[in-house]
C-alpha positions in Angstrom: 83.8 36.3 118.5 82.1 39.4 119.7 84.7 42.6 119.2 89.1 41.7 118.9 91.1 45.3 119.2 94.5 44.1 117.7 98.0 46.8 118.4 99.5 47.2 114.6 103.3 48.4 114.7 104.9 50.1 111.4 108.4 51.4 111.0 110.1 52.0 108.4 112.4 54.1 105.7 109.4 57.2 104.6 107.9 56.6 101.4 104.8 57.4 99.8 101.7 55.0 100.5 102.9 53.5 103.5 99.7 54.9 105.1 97.5 54.5 101.6 98.7 50.3 101.8 98.5 49.0 105.4 95.2 50.6 105.5 93.6 48.9 102.5 94.7 46.4 103.3 92.6 46.4 106.8 90.0 47.6 105.3 90.1 43.9 102.8 89.9 43.0 105.8 87.5 44.4 107.8 89.4 46.2 110.1 88.5 49.4 111.8 91.1 51.7 112.6 90.3 53.0 115.9 93.5 54.7 116.8 95.4 56.0 115.3 99.3 58.1 116.0 102.1 58.7 113.3 105.3 60.7 112.8 107.8 61.3 110.8 111.4 61.7 112.5 114.3 62.7 109.6 113.3 60.0 107.1 112.0 57.1 109.6 108.6 56.9 109.7 106.5 55.3 112.9 103.0 54.7 113.4 100.7 52.4 115.9 97.7 51.7 115.5 94.6 50.2 118.0 92.1 48.0 115.5 89.3 46.4 116.4 87.1 43.9 114.2 83.8 42.7 114.8 83.8 39.4 111.8 82.9 36.3 113.8 84.9 34.7 110.3 87.6 37.2 111.0 91.5 34.5 111.0 94.0 36.2 113.0 96.9 34.8 111.2 95.4 35.7 107.5 95.5 39.5 108.9 99.1 38.4 110.3 100.1 37.5 107.0 98.4 39.5 104.5 100.1 42.8 106.9 103.5 40.8 107.2 103.0 41.0 103.1 102.1 44.9 102.3 105.0 45.7 104.9 107.3 43.6 102.2 105.7 45.7 100.0 106.4 48.8 100.9 109.8 48.0 102.6 108.6 48.6 106.3 108.7 46.3 109.5 104.2 45.7 110.3 103.6 43.7 114.0 99.9 42.6 114.1 98.8 41.5 118.2 96.2 40.7 119.9 95.9 43.7 122.7 95.8 41.4 125.5 99.0 40.0 123.7 100.8 43.6 124.1 100.0 44.3 127.2 100.9 41.7 128.8 104.1 42.2 126.8 104.6 45.2 128.2 103.4 45.3 132.0 105.8 46.4 134.9 
């Protein structure tokens, strides 16, 4: 696999450690943050990232499971979608 890009969304109640926990799991899977936007609206935390990976042995399903698990641990919802799927779902 050459470079693959993913859209990662994180939504939940704000608390300490969300960015740290999410980025730790990404680093463990050798997933790079290409772009990141985050905001806090009252007590609601929202973050969207464009991430990329170049590892030929990368397993998307394993990464999705790990991100779901850290999301559960942090009390947030984490969705990982391949960039192509995200674009297809959000086109008009």
